C-alpha positions as CSV (number, residue, x, y, z in Angstrom):
1,M,165.8,-99.5,-10.5
2,A,163.8,-97.2,-8.4
3,P,164.6,-93.4,-8.8
4,T,167.3,-91.8,-6.7
5,S,167.0,-88.1,-7.6
6,P,164.1,-85.8,-8.4
7,E,164.8,-85.9,-12.2
8,K,165.1,-89.7,-12.1
9,F,161.8,-90.0,-10.1
10,V,160.0,-87.8,-12.8
11,Q,161.4,-90.0,-15.5
12,W,160.3,-93.1,-13.7
13,F,156.9,-92.0,-12.9
14,R,156.3,-90.9,-16.5
15,A,157.5,-94.3,-17.6
16,A,155.1,-95.9,-15.2
17,A,152.1,-94.0,-16.6
18,P,151.2,-96.6,-19.3
19,Y,151.1,-99.3,-16.7
20,I,148.9,-97.2,-14.4
21,H,146.4,-96.7,-17.1
22,A,146.6,-100.5,-18.1
23,F,146.1,-101.9,-14.6
24,R,143.1,-99.7,-13.5
25,G,140.2,-102.1,-13.0
26,R,142.3,-105.2,-13.7
27,T,142.3,-108.2,-11.2
28,F,145.6,-109.4,-9.8
29,V,146.0,-112.6,-7.7
30,I,149.0,-112.2,-5.5
31,A,150.1,-115.4,-3.6
32,F,152.6,-115.5,-0.7
33,G,153.8,-118.0,1.9
34,G,153.4,-117.4,5.6
35,E,157.1,-116.7,5.7
36,V,156.3,-113.2,4.4
37,V,154.3,-112.4,7.6
38,A,156.7,-114.3,9.9
39,D,159.9,-112.4,8.5
40,G,158.0,-109.1,8.9
41,K,158.1,-108.5,5.1
42,F,154.3,-108.1,4.9
43,V,154.6,-104.5,6.3
44,G,156.4,-103.4,3.3
45,L,154.1,-105.3,1.1
46,T,151.0,-103.7,2.6
47,H,152.4,-100.3,1.3
48,D,152.7,-101.7,-2.2
49,L,149.3,-103.3,-2.0
50,N,147.8,-100.0,-0.8
51,L,149.4,-98.2,-3.7
52,L,147.9,-100.8,-6.3
53,A,144.5,-100.5,-4.6
54,S,144.6,-96.6,-4.9
55,L,145.4,-97.1,-8.6
56,G,142.1,-99.1,-9.2
57,V,143.7,-102.7,-9.2
58,R,141.3,-105.3,-8.0
59,L,143.3,-107.4,-5.6
60,V,142.9,-111.0,-4.4
61,L,145.5,-112.3,-1.9
62,V,146.2,-115.8,-1.2
63,H,148.4,-116.6,1.8
64,G,150.0,-119.8,2.9
65,A,150.7,-121.1,6.5
66,R,153.3,-123.7,6.1
67,A,155.9,-122.0,8.3
68,Q,153.4,-121.2,11.0
69,V,152.0,-124.9,10.9
70,D,155.5,-126.3,11.1
71,A,156.3,-124.1,14.1
72,R,153.2,-125.3,16.0
73,L,153.7,-129.0,15.2
74,K,157.3,-128.5,16.3
75,Q,156.1,-127.1,19.7
76,L,153.8,-130.2,20.1
77,K,156.6,-132.4,19.2
78,H,154.3,-133.9,16.4
79,R,156.1,-135.3,13.4
80,T,154.9,-134.4,9.9
81,Q,155.3,-136.6,6.9
82,Y,155.0,-135.4,3.3
83,V,154.0,-137.2,0.0
84,R,155.0,-135.5,-3.2
85,G,155.4,-132.4,-1.3
86,L,152.0,-132.4,0.2
87,R,151.6,-132.7,4.1
88,I,149.8,-135.6,5.5
89,T,147.2,-133.7,7.6
90,D,146.2,-135.8,10.5
91,D,143.8,-134.6,13.3
92,V,146.6,-132.8,15.1
93,A,148.0,-131.1,12.0
94,L,144.5,-130.0,11.0
95,Q,144.1,-128.3,14.3
96,C,147.4,-126.5,13.7
97,V,146.4,-125.5,10.2
98,K,143.1,-124.0,11.6
99,E,144.9,-122.1,14.4
100,A,147.8,-120.8,12.0
101,S,145.3,-119.8,9.2
102,G,143.0,-117.9,11.6
103,S,145.9,-116.2,13.4
104,L,147.6,-115.1,10.0
105,R,144.2,-114.0,8.6
106,V,143.7,-111.7,11.6
107,E,147.3,-110.4,11.4
108,I,147.0,-109.6,7.8
109,E,143.8,-107.9,8.2
110,A,145.3,-105.8,10.9
111,L,148.3,-104.7,8.8
112,L,146.1,-103.9,6.0
113,S,144.0,-101.8,8.2
114,M,146.7,-99.3,9.1
115,G,146.4,-95.6,8.2
116,L,149.0,-93.8,10.2
117,P,149.8,-90.2,9.1
118,S,153.1,-89.7,7.6
119,S,153.4,-93.2,6.3
120,P,152.7,-94.9,3.0
121,M,149.3,-96.1,4.5
122,A,148.2,-92.6,5.3
123,G,144.6,-92.1,4.0
124,A,144.3,-95.8,3.1
125,D,140.8,-97.3,3.3
126,I,141.3,-100.9,2.6
127,R,138.3,-103.1,3.3
128,V,139.2,-106.9,3.5
129,A,136.7,-109.6,2.6
130,S,137.3,-113.3,3.5
131,G,135.2,-116.3,3.9
132,N,134.3,-119.8,2.3
133,F,135.2,-118.9,-1.3
134,V,136.8,-122.3,-1.8
135,T,135.0,-125.6,-2.1
136,A,137.5,-128.6,-1.6
137,R,137.6,-132.3,-1.8
138,P,140.0,-134.7,-0.1
139,I,143.0,-135.9,-2.3
140,G,142.5,-139.4,-0.8
141,V,145.3,-142.0,-1.2
142,L,148.4,-141.0,-3.0
143,D,151.3,-143.5,-3.6
144,G,149.6,-145.8,-1.2
145,V,149.3,-143.3,1.6
146,D,146.1,-141.7,2.9
147,L,146.6,-137.8,3.0
148,Q,143.6,-137.7,5.4
149,H,142.6,-134.0,5.8
150,T,144.7,-132.8,2.9
151,G,142.5,-131.6,0.2
152,E,142.4,-129.9,-3.4
153,V,140.3,-127.3,-4.9
154,R,137.0,-128.4,-6.2
155,K,135.5,-125.1,-7.0
156,V,136.3,-121.4,-6.5
157,H,133.2,-119.3,-6.1
158,A,134.2,-116.6,-8.6
159,A,130.8,-114.8,-8.6
160,A,131.1,-114.2,-4.8
161,I,134.7,-112.9,-5.2
162,K,133.8,-110.6,-8.0
163,D,130.9,-109.2,-6.1
164,R,133.4,-108.3,-3.2
165,L,135.8,-106.8,-5.7
166,D,132.9,-104.8,-7.3
167,H,132.2,-103.3,-3.8
168,G,135.9,-102.0,-3.8
169,E,137.1,-104.7,-1.3
170,L,140.2,-106.7,-1.2
171,V,139.7,-110.5,-1.0
172,L,141.8,-112.5,1.2
173,I,141.9,-116.3,0.8
174,S,143.5,-118.6,3.4
175,P,144.9,-122.1,2.6
176,V,141.8,-123.9,3.7
177,G,138.8,-125.3,1.8
178,Y,135.3,-126.6,2.9
179,S,133.3,-129.5,1.7
180,P,129.4,-129.4,1.2
181,T,129.3,-131.7,4.2
182,G,131.2,-129.2,6.5
183,E,134.6,-130.8,6.4
184,I,137.7,-128.7,6.4
185,F,140.6,-129.4,4.3
186,N,144.2,-128.2,4.4
187,L,145.1,-127.0,0.9
188,A,148.3,-126.1,-0.9
189,L,148.8,-122.3,-1.5
190,E,149.9,-122.8,-5.1
191,N,146.7,-124.9,-5.8
192,I,144.5,-122.2,-4.5
193,A,146.2,-119.4,-6.2
194,E,146.1,-121.2,-9.6
195,A,142.5,-122.2,-9.3
196,T,141.4,-118.7,-8.2
197,A,143.3,-116.9,-11.0
198,V,141.8,-119.2,-13.6
199,A,138.3,-118.9,-12.1
200,L,138.4,-115.2,-12.1
201,R,140.3,-115.0,-15.5
202,A,142.6,-112.8,-13.7
203,D,145.0,-110.4,-15.5
204,K,147.9,-111.3,-13.4
205,L,148.9,-114.2,-11.2
206,V,151.9,-113.3,-9.0
207,F,153.9,-115.6,-6.8
208,L,156.2,-114.2,-4.1
209,M,159.0,-116.7,-3.3
210,D,162.4,-117.3,-2.0
211,A,164.1,-117.4,-5.5
212,A,164.6,-114.4,-7.7
213,G,162.7,-116.3,-10.5
214,V,163.5,-118.9,-13.1
215,T,167.2,-119.3,-14.1
216,G,168.8,-120.6,-17.2
217,K,171.6,-123.1,-17.4
218,R,174.2,-120.4,-16.7
219,G,172.4,-119.3,-13.6
220,Q,171.1,-116.1,-15.4
221,L,167.6,-114.9,-14.6
222,L,165.1,-115.6,-17.3
223,R,162.8,-112.6,-17.4
224,E,160.3,-113.7,-19.9
225,L,159.0,-117.1,-20.9
226,T,156.3,-118.3,-23.2
227,P,154.4,-121.5,-22.0
228,Q,156.5,-123.6,-24.5
229,Q,159.7,-122.2,-22.8
230,A,158.5,-122.7,-19.3
231,Q,157.4,-126.3,-20.3
232,N,161.1,-126.8,-21.6
233,Q,162.5,-125.6,-18.3
234,L,160.3,-127.9,-16.3
235,A,161.3,-130.8,-18.6
236,K,165.0,-130.0,-17.9
237,G,164.6,-130.1,-14.1
238,G,168.1,-129.4,-13.1
239,D,169.1,-126.7,-10.3
240,Q,165.8,-124.7,-10.1
241,D,165.1,-123.6,-6.6
242,G,162.5,-125.5,-4.8
243,D,159.9,-122.8,-4.9
244,V,160.3,-122.5,-8.7
245,R,159.7,-126.2,-9.1
246,L,156.5,-125.7,-7.0
247,Y,155.1,-122.6,-8.5
248,L,156.3,-122.7,-12.2
249,P,153.9,-125.5,-13.1
250,C,150.9,-123.7,-11.5
251,A,152.0,-120.4,-13.3
252,L,152.2,-122.3,-16.6
253,R,148.9,-124.0,-16.2
254,A,147.2,-120.8,-15.4
255,C,148.5,-119.1,-18.5
256,Q,147.3,-122.1,-20.5
257,Q,143.8,-121.6,-19.1
258,G,143.3,-118.0,-19.7
259,V,145.3,-115.9,-17.2
260,A,147.0,-113.2,-19.1
261,R,150.3,-113.0,-17.3
262,A,152.0,-115.0,-14.4
263,H,155.0,-113.6,-12.4
264,L,157.5,-115.3,-10.2
265,I,159.5,-112.7,-8.1
266,S,161.4,-112.8,-4.9
267,R,159.7,-111.9,-1.7
268,R,162.8,-110.5,-0.2
269,A,163.3,-107.6,-2.6
270,D,161.9,-104.4,-1.1
271,G,159.5,-103.0,-3.5
272,G,159.8,-106.0,-5.7
273,L,156.2,-106.1,-6.6
274,L,156.2,-102.6,-7.9
275,L,159.5,-103.0,-9.7
276,E,158.1,-106.1,-11.4
277,L,154.8,-104.5,-12.4
278,F,155.9,-100.9,-13.3
279,T,159.2,-101.2,-14.9
280,H,160.1,-102.6,-18.6
281,Q,162.4,-105.3,-17.4
282,G,161.0,-106.2,-14.1
283,V,162.9,-108.1,-11.4
284,G,161.6,-111.8,-11.7
285,T,160.2,-114.0,-14.3
286,M,157.0,-113.4,-16.4
287,I,155.2,-116.1,-18.2
288,T,153.0,-114.9,-21.0
289,P,151.0,-116.7,-23.6
290,D,152.7,-114.9,-26.5
291,A,156.2,-113.5,-27.0
292,L,156.3,-109.9,-25.8
293,Q,158.6,-108.6,-28.6
294,I,157.2,-108.2,-32.0
295,L,159.0,-106.7,-35.0
296,R,156.5,-105.2,-37.4
297,P,156.0,-102.4,-40.0
298,A,155.4,-99.0,-38.3
299,R,152.0,-97.5,-38.3
300,I,150.8,-93.9,-38.1
301,D,149.9,-94.5,-34.4
302,D,153.6,-95.5,-33.7
303,I,154.8,-91.9,-34.4
304,G,154.7,-90.8,-30.9
305,G,156.7,-93.8,-29.7
306,I,159.3,-93.5,-32.5
307,L,159.7,-89.7,-31.7
308,Q,160.5,-90.6,-28.1
309,L,163.2,-93.0,-29.2
310,L,164.7,-90.4,-31.8
311,E,164.5,-87.1,-30.0
312,P,167.1,-87.9,-27.3
313,L,169.6,-89.0,-30.0
314,E,168.8,-86.0,-32.3
315,A,169.4,-83.7,-29.3
316,E,172.9,-85.3,-28.8
317,G,173.6,-84.9,-32.4
318,I,173.8,-88.6,-33.0
319,L,170.9,-88.7,-35.4
320,V,169.7,-86.0,-37.9
321,K,166.6,-84.2,-36.7
322,R,163.4,-85.2,-38.3
323,N,160.1,-83.3,-37.8
324,R,156.8,-84.9,-37.1
325,D,155.3,-84.0,-40.5
326,L,158.1,-85.6,-42.5
327,L,158.1,-88.7,-40.1
328,E,154.3,-89.1,-40.7
329,M,154.8,-89.0,-44.5
330,E,157.7,-91.6,-44.4
331,V,156.3,-93.8,-41.5
332,E,156.0,-96.8,-44.0
333,R,159.8,-96.7,-44.3
334,F,160.1,-97.8,-40.6
335,V,159.9,-101.0,-38.7
336,V,159.4,-100.9,-35.1
337,L,160.3,-103.5,-32.3
338,E,157.4,-103.6,-29.7
339,H,157.7,-104.9,-26.3
340,D,154.5,-105.5,-24.3
341,R,152.7,-102.9,-26.5
342,M,155.5,-100.3,-26.1
343,V,157.7,-99.2,-29.0
344,I,161.2,-99.9,-27.9
345,G,163.1,-99.7,-31.1
346,C,162.9,-98.5,-34.6
347,A,164.7,-98.3,-38.0
348,A,164.1,-97.2,-41.5
349,L,165.1,-98.1,-45.0
350,Y,165.5,-95.4,-47.7
351,P,166.0,-97.1,-51.1
352,F,168.0,-95.7,-53.9
353,S,166.8,-98.1,-56.6
354,E,168.8,-96.8,-59.6
355,D,172.1,-97.3,-57.6
356,R,170.9,-100.7,-56.2
357,A,171.6,-99.2,-52.7
358,G,169.6,-98.5,-49.5
359,E,170.3,-96.3,-46.5
360,L,169.7,-97.6,-43.0
361,A,168.5,-94.6,-41.0
362,G,166.8,-93.8,-37.7
363,L,168.1,-96.8,-35.8
364,A,167.2,-96.2,-32.2
365,V,166.6,-98.5,-29.3
366,H,165.3,-97.8,-25.8
367,P,168.1,-97.6,-23.1
368,D,166.5,-100.4,-21.2
369,F,166.7,-102.8,-24.1
370,R,170.3,-102.0,-25.5
371,N,172.8,-104.7,-25.4
372,V,170.2,-107.5,-25.4
373,G,170.0,-108.0,-29.2
374,A,167.3,-105.4,-30.1
375,G,169.5,-103.6,-32.4
376,E,170.6,-106.6,-34.2
377,R,166.9,-107.6,-34.8
378,L,166.2,-104.2,-36.4
379,L,169.3,-104.4,-38.5
380,K,168.4,-107.9,-39.7
381,E,165.0,-106.8,-40.7
382,I,166.3,-103.8,-42.7
383,E,168.6,-106.1,-44.4
384,S,165.8,-108.5,-45.3
385,R,163.9,-105.5,-46.6
386,A,166.6,-104.4,-48.9
387,R,167.2,-107.9,-50.1
388,R,163.5,-108.2,-51.1
389,R,164.0,-105.0,-53.0
390,K,167.0,-106.5,-54.8
391,L,169.3,-103.9,-53.4
392,K,173.1,-104.9,-53.4
393,T,174.5,-102.4,-50.9
394,L,173.3,-101.1,-47.6
395,F,174.9,-97.9,-46.2
396,V,174.6,-95.9,-43.0
397,L,175.9,-92.6,-41.9
398,T,176.9,-92.3,-38.2
399,T,178.9,-90.1,-35.9
400,R,179.0,-92.1,-32.8
401,A,178.2,-95.8,-33.6
402,E,180.9,-96.7,-36.1
403,H,182.3,-99.7,-34.2
404,W,178.9,-101.2,-33.7
405,F,178.3,-101.4,-37.4
406,V,181.8,-102.5,-38.2
407,E,181.4,-105.4,-35.8
408,R,178.3,-106.4,-37.9
409,G,179.9,-106.5,-41.3
410,F,180.0,-102.8,-42.4
411,A,183.2,-101.1,-43.7
412,E,184.1,-97.5,-44.0
413,V,183.9,-95.9,-47.4
414,A,184.5,-92.4,-48.8
415,P,181.3,-90.0,-49.1
416,D,182.0,-89.9,-52.8
417,L,180.7,-93.6,-53.0
418,L,177.2,-92.6,-51.8
419,P,174.4,-92.8,-54.3
420,G,174.2,-89.5,-56.4
421,H,171.3,-87.9,-54.6
422,K,172.5,-88.7,-51.2
423,R,176.0,-87.6,-52.1
424,E,174.6,-84.1,-53.0
425,L,173.0,-83.9,-49.5
426,Y,176.0,-85.1,-47.5
427,N,176.9,-82.6,-44.7
428,Y,180.6,-82.2,-44.6
429,Q,180.3,-80.1,-41.4
430,R,178.8,-82.8,-39.6
431,R,181.6,-85.3,-40.8
432,S,179.5,-88.4,-40.5
433,V,181.4,-91.7,-41.2
434,V,179.9,-93.4,-44.1
435,L,179.7,-97.2,-43.7
436,S,178.7,-99.7,-46.3
437,K,177.8,-103.4,-46.5
438,R,177.4,-105.8,-49.3
439,L,174.1,-107.7,-49.2
C-alpha cells in the first residue's frame, strides 16, 4: 500500500527506484472507458499520468465513449441494439458517437493541460497529440445483422504515433476510425487499444475497468497470469465480471503478439495505476508471456539482492551475519527466487559429505512474498540439491522459525548430533534450535 509515514515513504520510494529506471523511455498504452471522465475520476488519473510522463514514460491514451453515447441516445429517446456486445451504429448513433468523442477529447485535453501551483500538476507541461491515427473498415453483417457504421481497426499508423512520442507528446486516441474514402466508423475501445499496443510493440497495455481484475474460482484476485493461464480462465467462463470478459481476450492476444505486459486494474482505486506499476504485488491482474518467478542458481551479480534479504534478519539476530567477501566466495551454494528480475528469496546448502548431511542456511524471503509459497519453493530446491549429492539428512539451525520447519517435516535434535565440524562451531550462547529431516 501507499506509504503513511516519512519512514515508509522513504522505503516505498526506494523500492520504486528499479521500476523508475526500467520504465524510462518505455511505451505504455492506457485504455479507459468514458465512465472514468463522467465519474470525475480522470482528474486523479491525470496526476498519475503527469508523474509517469515526468519519469520519461511514453504515453498513449485510448478512451471510450459508450457511457456518453448511451446518455445522448437516451435524451433523443433512440433505442440502441447490440450484436455480440457491439453497438449497431445507425446514422443517429453515429452522430452521437461523433459528438461524444469530440466532447470527451476536448475535456481530456483540458484536464491534461492543468498546471495549478500547489497541486500534483504544478509545473506540468503535457502536450497532447490526437488525429487520424487509425484506419478502419466496416464490420458489415454479423449474425445476419448489418452493423452499419460500426467498424474495426484496419491499420494503426504506428510511425505517426511514434513521431509524436519522439517529440515528447502524449498521444490521445478516440474510439473512431476513418476509411480511405472518408467514412467515419464507431470502434470498440478494446479493439483500438489492442491494435495500438501491438502496432507500437508497447511495453505495457493497461485496461482500467470496473472490476479489480481476473478472479479465481474462490473469488480471489489472480495477480499474475501467463497466456496459457489466461486462456484457461476464458475457457472456464463462469462468474468473471463483464469488463473482464471484454478486456481479457484483448490483453491475451496483445501479449501473444509482442506486447511485453498487459494489466487489468480497477478504475475506482485511487492511485491504482501507480500501485500496479510501482509495487511488487500490484493491485490488479498482469498477463505476461513468461512466468515471473524463476528459481535458479545464484550468480555473483545477485550478491546485492541477497544481502538486502539477509541483512534485516541478521540485524534482528535471526540469521548469523555474513560479510560480503564470504558471500561472494560461497555464492555458488545459494539458490535465488527471482520475481520480475528482482531477487525475492534465497537459500543455501552447505554439504558435509563425510557425514552424508547438509545444512540449510540463509533462507530468507522478501516480506511482500511471505505466506505465498516462496519459502516452500526454496526449501524444496535445497532438498533436491541435497538428494542429488546423495545426502541423507538435512539440518537447519534457527532461533525464530522452529514451527515453520517442524510443519515441513523437520524434528528437533540435540546439538551433539550435528556433523563433527559443525558441532565444533555451535554457539551455545546463541542457543539455536537444531532441526533435522531425513531425505
